[in-house]
A tleap script that builds the chain and sets N, CA, C and O, in Angstrom:
source leaprc.protein.ff14SB
mol = sequence {
  NMET ASN LYS ILE ASP ASN LEU LYS PRO CYS
  PRO PHE CYS GLY ASN GLU VAL ARG LEU GLU
  VAL LYS SER TYR GLY TYR SER LYS ASP TYR
  HIE GLU CYS SER MET VAL ILE ARG CYS ASN
  LYS CYS ASP PHE GLU PHE PRO ARG LYS GLN
  PHE LYS ILE THR ALA LYS TRP ASN ASP ASP
  LYS GLY GLU TYR VAL ASN ASP MET THR GLU
  PHE ILE GLU ALA VAL GLU LEU TRP ASN LYS
  ARG ALA VAL VAL SER GLU VAL THR ASP GLU
  CYS CTHR
}
set mol.1.N position { 123.619 123.300 105.347 }
set mol.1.CA position { 122.831 122.075 105.405 }
set mol.1.C position { 122.609 121.729 106.884 }
set mol.1.O position { 123.559 121.737 107.667 }
set mol.2.N position { 121.371 121.429 107.269 }
set mol.2.CA position { 121.119 121.082 108.668 }
set mol.2.C position { 121.214 119.580 108.882 }
set mol.2.O position { 121.367 118.815 107.929 }
set mol.3.N position { 121.122 119.164 110.144 }
set mol.3.CA position { 121.287 117.752 110.506 }
set mol.3.C position { 120.268 116.859 109.821 }
set mol.3.O position { 120.572 115.709 109.506 }
set mol.4.N position { 119.077 117.360 109.586 }
set mol.4.CA position { 118.013 116.552 108.999 }
set mol.4.C position { 118.270 116.294 107.518 }
set mol.4.O position { 117.884 115.246 107.000 }
set mol.5.N position { 118.913 117.233 106.830 }
set mol.5.CA position { 119.167 117.083 105.403 }
set mol.5.C position { 120.397 116.247 105.094 }
set mol.5.O position { 120.567 115.796 103.961 }
set mol.6.N position { 121.260 116.032 106.082 }
set mol.6.CA position { 122.541 115.388 105.845 }
set mol.6.C position { 122.536 113.975 106.423 }
set mol.6.O position { 123.124 113.736 107.478 }
set mol.7.N position { 121.881 113.045 105.746 }
set mol.7.CA position { 121.772 111.666 106.216 }
set mol.7.C position { 122.844 110.786 105.576 }
set mol.7.O position { 123.107 110.877 104.377 }
set mol.8.N position { 123.460 109.928 106.402 }
set mol.8.CA position { 124.423 108.967 105.871 }
set mol.8.C position { 123.686 107.956 104.992 }
set mol.8.O position { 122.480 107.768 105.152 }
set mol.9.N position { 124.393 107.303 104.066 }
set mol.9.CA position { 123.757 106.317 103.185 }
set mol.9.C position { 123.348 105.054 103.940 }
set mol.9.O position { 123.702 104.869 105.105 }
set mol.10.N position { 122.607 104.200 103.265 }
set mol.10.CA position { 122.146 102.932 103.824 }
set mol.10.C position { 123.339 102.081 104.246 }
set mol.10.O position { 124.290 101.937 103.477 }
set mol.11.N position { 123.306 101.511 105.459 }
set mol.11.CA position { 124.435 100.696 105.911 }
set mol.11.C position { 124.528 99.343 105.218 }
set mol.11.O position { 125.551 98.668 105.335 }
set mol.12.N position { 123.482 98.929 104.496 }
set mol.12.CA position { 123.477 97.615 103.859 }
set mol.12.C position { 123.834 97.655 102.381 }
set mol.12.O position { 124.570 96.797 101.895 }
set mol.13.N position { 123.311 98.657 101.658 }
set mol.13.CA position { 123.593 98.692 100.220 }
set mol.13.C position { 124.329 99.957 99.785 }
set mol.13.O position { 124.776 100.041 98.641 }
set mol.14.N position { 124.465 100.948 100.681 }
set mol.14.CA position { 125.232 102.152 100.369 }
set mol.14.C position { 124.485 103.209 99.582 }
set mol.14.O position { 125.062 104.244 99.246 }
set mol.15.N position { 123.224 102.978 99.280 }
set mol.15.CA position { 122.461 103.959 98.513 }
set mol.15.C position { 121.889 105.051 99.404 }
set mol.15.O position { 121.930 104.963 100.632 }
set mol.16.N position { 121.351 106.090 98.752 }
set mol.16.CA position { 120.757 107.218 99.467 }
set mol.16.C position { 119.527 106.773 100.240 }
set mol.16.O position { 118.845 105.818 99.867 }
set mol.17.N position { 119.264 107.482 101.315 }
set mol.17.CA position { 118.071 107.244 102.119 }
set mol.17.C position { 117.215 108.505 102.099 }
set mol.17.O position { 117.674 109.584 101.724 }
set mol.18.N position { 115.969 108.342 102.508 }
set mol.18.CA position { 115.071 109.489 102.601 }
set mol.18.C position { 114.375 109.456 103.952 }
set mol.18.O position { 114.192 108.394 104.547 }
set mol.19.N position { 114.003 110.597 104.411 }
set mol.19.CA position { 113.285 110.739 105.664 }
set mol.19.C position { 111.812 110.895 105.336 }
set mol.19.O position { 111.423 111.826 104.631 }
set mol.20.N position { 110.987 109.981 105.848 }
set mol.20.CA position { 109.543 110.047 105.615 }
set mol.20.C position { 108.860 110.425 106.926 }
set mol.20.O position { 109.077 109.792 107.959 }
set mol.21.N position { 108.049 111.445 106.866 }
set mol.21.CA position { 107.294 111.881 108.035 }
set mol.21.C position { 105.827 111.905 107.649 }
set mol.21.O position { 105.443 112.489 106.636 }
set mol.22.N position { 105.012 111.259 108.475 }
set mol.22.CA position { 103.569 111.231 108.232 }
set mol.22.C position { 102.863 111.815 109.440 }
set mol.22.O position { 103.149 111.467 110.586 }
set mol.23.N position { 101.952 112.693 109.160 }
set mol.23.CA position { 101.178 113.335 110.219 }
set mol.23.C position { 99.879 112.569 110.411 }
set mol.23.O position { 99.250 112.160 109.435 }
set mol.24.N position { 99.471 112.370 111.662 }
set mol.24.CA position { 98.201 111.692 111.889 }
set mol.24.C position { 97.349 112.366 112.949 }
set mol.24.O position { 96.307 111.823 113.316 }
set mol.25.N position { 97.736 113.496 113.444 }
set mol.25.CA position { 96.903 114.202 114.399 }
set mol.25.C position { 97.562 115.477 114.855 }
set mol.25.O position { 98.788 115.567 114.918 }
set mol.26.N position { 96.755 116.458 115.170 }
set mol.26.CA position { 97.321 117.707 115.641 }
set mol.26.C position { 96.295 118.507 116.424 }
set mol.26.O position { 95.087 118.288 116.330 }
set mol.27.N position { 96.816 119.427 117.187 }
set mol.27.CA position { 95.981 120.402 117.876 }
set mol.27.C position { 96.763 121.714 117.885 }
set mol.27.O position { 97.789 121.832 117.214 }
set mol.28.N position { 96.293 122.672 118.623 }
set mol.28.CA position { 96.987 123.953 118.691 }
set mol.28.C position { 98.379 123.807 119.312 }
set mol.28.O position { 99.300 124.534 118.939 }
set mol.29.N position { 98.539 122.879 120.251 }
set mol.29.CA position { 99.783 122.763 121.010 }
set mol.29.C position { 100.724 121.640 120.582 }
set mol.29.O position { 101.865 121.598 121.044 }
set mol.30.N position { 100.286 120.743 119.726 }
set mol.30.CA position { 101.175 119.651 119.324 }
set mol.30.C position { 100.779 119.126 117.951 }
set mol.30.O position { 99.699 119.412 117.434 }
set mol.31.N position { 101.689 118.349 117.382 }
set mol.31.CA position { 101.499 117.728 116.077 }
set mol.31.C position { 101.985 116.293 116.204 }
set mol.31.O position { 103.169 116.086 116.467 }
set mol.32.N position { 101.141 115.305 116.031 }
set mol.32.CA position { 101.550 113.900 116.146 }
set mol.32.C position { 102.034 113.398 114.790 }
set mol.32.O position { 101.383 113.599 113.765 }
set mol.33.N position { 103.178 112.750 114.810 }
set mol.33.CA position { 103.806 112.291 113.569 }
set mol.33.C position { 104.394 110.903 113.761 }
set mol.33.O position { 104.577 110.434 114.884 }
set mol.34.N position { 104.682 110.267 112.653 }
set mol.34.CA position { 105.540 109.092 112.673 }
set mol.34.C position { 106.638 109.363 111.653 }
set mol.34.O position { 106.416 110.034 110.645 }
set mol.35.N position { 107.809 108.838 111.927 }
set mol.35.CA position { 108.918 109.053 111.001 }
set mol.35.C position { 109.677 107.760 110.788 }
set mol.35.O position { 109.695 106.873 111.641 }
set mol.36.N position { 110.291 107.681 109.645 }
set mol.36.CA position { 111.146 106.550 109.327 }
set mol.36.C position { 112.214 107.042 108.352 }
set mol.36.O position { 111.939 107.870 107.484 }
set mol.37.N position { 113.427 106.528 108.501 }
set mol.37.CA position { 114.481 106.765 107.517 }
set mol.37.C position { 114.514 105.502 106.672 }
set mol.37.O position { 114.744 104.412 107.194 }
set mol.38.N position { 114.287 105.639 105.366 }
set mol.38.CA position { 114.140 104.480 104.482 }
set mol.38.C position { 115.121 104.568 103.313 }
set mol.38.O position { 115.326 105.629 102.724 }
set mol.39.N position { 115.722 103.412 102.996 }
set mol.39.CA position { 116.630 103.316 101.860 }
set mol.39.C position { 115.836 103.377 100.559 }
set mol.39.O position { 114.776 102.762 100.439 }
set mol.40.N position { 116.356 104.119 99.591 }
set mol.40.CA position { 115.688 104.241 98.288 }
set mol.40.C position { 115.785 102.969 97.449 }
set mol.40.O position { 115.011 102.790 96.508 }
set mol.41.N position { 116.735 102.076 97.783 }
set mol.41.CA position { 116.917 100.875 96.973 }
set mol.41.C position { 116.425 99.604 97.671 }
set mol.41.O position { 115.583 98.889 97.129 }
set mol.42.N position { 116.947 99.316 98.879 }
set mol.42.CA position { 116.627 98.033 99.512 }
set mol.42.C position { 115.467 98.125 100.515 }
set mol.42.O position { 115.076 97.111 101.093 }
set mol.43.N position { 114.921 99.312 100.726 }
set mol.43.CA position { 113.782 99.555 101.623 }
set mol.43.C position { 114.066 99.272 103.100 }
set mol.43.O position { 113.129 99.165 103.891 }
set mol.44.N position { 115.342 99.150 103.487 }
set mol.44.CA position { 115.662 99.055 104.916 }
set mol.44.C position { 115.120 100.317 105.588 }
set mol.44.O position { 115.216 101.412 105.034 }
set mol.45.N position { 114.554 100.156 106.777 }
set mol.45.CA position { 114.036 101.336 107.455 }
set mol.45.C position { 114.443 101.374 108.922 }
set mol.45.O position { 114.608 100.341 109.572 }
set mol.46.N position { 114.598 102.589 109.420 }
set mol.46.CA position { 115.008 102.818 110.806 }
set mol.46.C position { 114.500 104.166 111.258 }
set mol.46.O position { 114.487 105.082 110.436 }
set mol.47.N position { 114.097 104.359 112.443 }
set mol.47.CA position { 113.176 103.461 113.139 }
set mol.47.C position { 111.764 103.847 112.750 }
set mol.47.O position { 111.548 104.949 112.246 }
set mol.48.N position { 110.833 103.003 112.961 }
set mol.48.CA position { 109.437 103.401 112.815 }
set mol.48.C position { 109.074 104.003 114.156 }
set mol.48.O position { 108.741 103.281 115.096 }
set mol.49.N position { 109.137 105.291 114.247 }
set mol.49.CA position { 108.984 105.966 115.525 }
set mol.49.C position { 107.820 106.945 115.468 }
set mol.49.O position { 107.685 107.724 114.524 }
set mol.50.N position { 106.998 106.890 116.482 }
set mol.50.CA position { 105.912 107.847 116.592 }
set mol.50.C position { 106.267 108.847 117.679 }
set mol.50.O position { 106.811 108.473 118.719 }
set mol.51.N position { 105.967 110.091 117.447 }
set mol.51.CA position { 106.314 111.120 118.407 }
set mol.51.C position { 105.409 112.325 118.231 }
set mol.51.O position { 104.671 112.433 117.251 }
set mol.52.N position { 105.479 113.221 119.192 }
set mol.52.CA position { 104.745 114.473 119.109 }
set mol.52.C position { 105.748 115.609 118.922 }
set mol.52.O position { 106.765 115.677 119.614 }
set mol.53.N position { 105.452 116.483 117.994 }
set mol.53.CA position { 106.193 117.722 117.872 }
set mol.53.C position { 105.389 118.740 118.672 }
set mol.53.O position { 104.278 119.107 118.288 }
set mol.54.N position { 105.952 119.185 119.775 }
set mol.54.CA position { 105.242 120.102 120.649 }
set mol.54.C position { 105.467 121.530 120.193 }
set mol.54.O position { 106.602 121.959 119.984 }
set mol.55.N position { 104.389 122.251 120.044 }
set mol.55.CA position { 104.480 123.655 119.664 }
set mol.55.C position { 104.428 124.497 120.929 }
set mol.55.O position { 103.528 124.345 121.755 }
set mol.56.N position { 105.399 125.381 121.070 }
set mol.56.CA position { 105.444 126.257 122.229 }
set mol.56.C position { 105.354 127.705 121.762 }
set mol.56.O position { 105.963 128.085 120.762 }
set mol.57.N position { 104.599 128.497 122.487 }
set mol.57.CA position { 104.447 129.903 122.142 }
set mol.57.C position { 105.733 130.654 122.462 }
set mol.57.O position { 106.256 130.548 123.572 }
set mol.58.N position { 106.238 131.404 121.505 }
set mol.58.CA position { 107.437 132.214 121.681 }
set mol.58.C position { 107.012 133.673 121.690 }
set mol.58.O position { 106.625 134.224 120.659 }
set mol.59.N position { 107.088 134.301 122.875 }
set mol.59.CA position { 106.660 135.696 123.004 }
set mol.59.C position { 107.500 136.638 122.150 }
set mol.59.O position { 106.978 137.603 121.592 }
set mol.60.N position { 108.808 136.360 122.044 }
set mol.60.CA position { 109.692 137.237 121.267 }
set mol.60.C position { 109.316 137.258 119.785 }
set mol.60.O position { 109.333 138.309 119.144 }
set mol.61.N position { 108.978 136.092 119.256 }
set mol.61.CA position { 108.618 135.991 117.840 }
set mol.61.C position { 107.129 136.198 117.596 }
set mol.61.O position { 106.713 136.484 116.473 }
set mol.62.N position { 106.326 136.054 118.649 }
set mol.62.CA position { 104.882 136.194 118.489 }
set mol.62.C position { 104.272 135.067 117.673 }
set mol.62.O position { 103.318 135.271 116.922 }
set mol.63.N position { 104.841 133.865 117.834 }
set mol.63.CA position { 104.340 132.716 117.077 }
set mol.63.C position { 104.677 131.426 117.812 }
set mol.63.O position { 105.446 131.427 118.773 }
set mol.64.N position { 104.086 130.316 117.345 }
set mol.64.CA position { 104.417 129.005 117.885 }
set mol.64.C position { 105.726 128.522 117.278 }
set mol.64.O position { 105.980 128.710 116.088 }
set mol.65.N position { 106.546 127.902 118.105 }
set mol.65.CA position { 107.821 127.335 117.660 }
set mol.65.C position { 107.790 125.848 117.973 }
set mol.65.O position { 107.461 125.459 119.094 }
set mol.66.N position { 108.125 125.019 117.008 }
set mol.66.CA position { 108.077 123.569 117.180 }
set mol.66.C position { 109.313 123.046 117.890 }
set mol.66.O position { 110.435 123.443 117.575 }
set mol.67.N position { 109.104 122.146 118.856 }
set mol.67.CA position { 110.191 121.455 119.529 }
set mol.67.C position { 110.466 120.181 118.740 }
set mol.67.O position { 109.694 119.225 118.811 }
set mol.68.N position { 111.554 120.165 117.997 }
set mol.68.CA position { 111.886 119.056 117.104 }
set mol.68.C position { 112.910 118.106 117.729 }
set mol.68.O position { 113.578 117.369 117.004 }
set mol.69.N position { 113.046 118.108 119.055 }
set mol.69.CA position { 114.086 117.352 119.743 }
set mol.69.C position { 114.065 115.875 119.387 }
set mol.69.O position { 115.101 115.331 119.003 }
set mol.70.N position { 112.913 115.198 119.501 }
set mol.70.CA position { 112.848 113.757 119.215 }
set mol.70.C position { 113.192 113.460 117.765 }
set mol.70.O position { 113.867 112.474 117.467 }
set mol.71.N position { 112.736 114.301 116.882 }
set mol.71.CA position { 112.973 114.162 115.457 }
set mol.71.C position { 114.473 114.247 115.165 }
set mol.71.O position { 115.021 113.403 114.456 }
set mol.72.N position { 115.123 115.253 115.707 }
set mol.72.CA position { 116.557 115.468 115.490 }
set mol.72.C position { 117.369 114.357 116.142 }
set mol.72.O position { 118.379 113.931 115.581 }
set mol.73.N position { 116.952 113.874 117.320 }
set mol.73.CA position { 117.662 112.778 117.989 }
set mol.73.C position { 117.666 111.509 117.145 }
set mol.73.O position { 118.675 110.805 117.106 }
set mol.74.N position { 116.567 111.202 116.470 }
set mol.74.CA position { 116.504 110.011 115.614 }
set mol.74.C position { 117.471 110.147 114.438 }
set mol.74.O position { 118.145 109.181 114.079 }
set mol.75.N position { 117.544 111.326 113.841 }
set mol.75.CA position { 118.470 111.557 112.729 }
set mol.75.C position { 119.914 111.467 113.218 }
set mol.75.O position { 120.761 110.887 112.540 }
set mol.76.N position { 120.202 112.038 114.392 }
set mol.76.CA position { 121.554 111.967 114.940 }
set mol.76.C position { 121.952 110.519 115.236 }
set mol.76.O position { 123.103 110.137 115.025 }
set mol.77.N position { 121.012 109.721 115.720 }
set mol.77.CA position { 121.284 108.310 115.989 }
set mol.77.C position { 121.622 107.575 114.692 }
set mol.77.O position { 122.542 106.757 114.666 }
set mol.78.N position { 120.887 107.859 113.623 }
set mol.78.CA position { 121.170 107.263 112.311 }
set mol.78.C position { 122.584 107.630 111.856 }
set mol.78.O position { 123.333 106.770 111.395 }
set mol.79.N position { 122.938 108.879 111.984 }
set mol.79.CA position { 124.227 109.355 111.498 }
set mol.79.C position { 125.392 109.017 112.427 }
set mol.79.O position { 126.550 109.176 112.040 }
set mol.80.N position { 125.113 108.561 113.627 }
set mol.80.CA position { 126.167 108.258 114.604 }
set mol.80.C position { 126.982 107.024 114.206 }
set mol.80.O position { 128.164 106.930 114.538 }
set mol.81.N position { 126.373 106.104 113.516 }
set mol.81.CA position { 127.051 104.868 113.137 }
set mol.81.C position { 128.124 105.136 112.079 }
set mol.81.O position { 128.086 106.149 111.381 }
set mol.82.N position { 129.059 104.229 111.976 }
set mol.82.CA position { 130.128 104.351 110.997 }
set mol.82.C position { 129.614 103.960 109.616 }
set mol.82.O position { 128.713 103.131 109.488 }
set mol.83.N position { 130.185 104.555 108.607 }
set mol.83.CA position { 129.912 104.174 107.223 }
set mol.83.C position { 131.006 103.193 106.819 }
set mol.83.O position { 132.160 103.368 107.211 }
set mol.84.N position { 130.666 102.166 106.044 }
set mol.84.CA position { 131.617 101.109 105.687 }
set mol.84.C position { 132.907 101.687 105.126 }
set mol.84.O position { 133.984 101.222 105.498 }
set mol.85.N position { 132.845 102.669 104.256 }
set mol.85.CA position { 134.062 103.240 103.670 }
set mol.85.C position { 134.932 103.896 104.736 }
set mol.85.O position { 136.158 103.877 104.629 }
set mol.86.N position { 134.301 104.487 105.782 }
set mol.86.CA position { 135.081 105.088 106.873 }
set mol.86.C position { 135.823 104.010 107.649 }
set mol.86.O position { 136.974 104.206 108.040 }
set mol.87.N position { 135.176 102.878 107.874 }
set mol.87.CA position { 135.787 101.790 108.631 }
set mol.87.C position { 136.927 101.172 107.838 }
set mol.87.O position { 138.009 100.960 108.387 }
set mol.88.N position { 136.714 100.879 106.569 }
set mol.88.CA position { 137.748 100.235 105.776 }
set mol.88.C position { 138.930 101.162 105.552 }
set mol.88.O position { 140.066 100.691 105.505 }
set mol.89.N position { 138.706 102.463 105.412 }
set mol.89.CA position { 139.806 103.406 105.258 }
set mol.89.C position { 140.679 103.430 106.509 }
set mol.89.O position { 141.902 103.532 106.413 }
set mol.90.N position { 140.053 103.336 107.680 }
set mol.90.CA position { 140.803 103.358 108.932 }
set mol.90.C position { 141.580 102.063 109.138 }
set mol.90.O position { 142.616 102.067 109.803 }
set mol.91.N position { 141.104 100.972 108.587 }
set mol.91.CA position { 141.719 99.658 108.814 }
set mol.91.C position { 142.894 99.403 107.876 }
set mol.91.O position { 143.704 98.515 108.143 }
set mol.92.N position { 143.004 100.144 106.804 }
set mol.92.CA position { 144.067 99.863 105.837 }
set mol.92.C position { 145.295 100.723 106.076 }
set mol.92.O position { 146.280 100.608 105.347 }
savepdb mol mol.pdb
quit
C-alpha cells in the first residue's frame, strides 16, 4: 500500500476519508489539478489545494514521469496528525 492509499480517518467523526483529484488543464509538460481529502460522513475537507503535476522526460524509461511531490506532501501532512485513539491510548 502506498502513502496515497493509506489515509488516516477523519479527525472529527472517525470515518473513512477519500482523496478527490480534479483535473482542469494540461499540456505535454504538466497537468493542473486540484485535490482535497474529504470525509465520507461529515464532509470535512483538507486542503483545497491547486497544484501542477510536472511531467519530466525519463530517458531510461523512454516516457514521461510525473512529479507527484506536492500531491504526496499533502497526504503526508494529513497523516502526520495524531488519531484520537492513538492519543487516548498513550494517556491511559
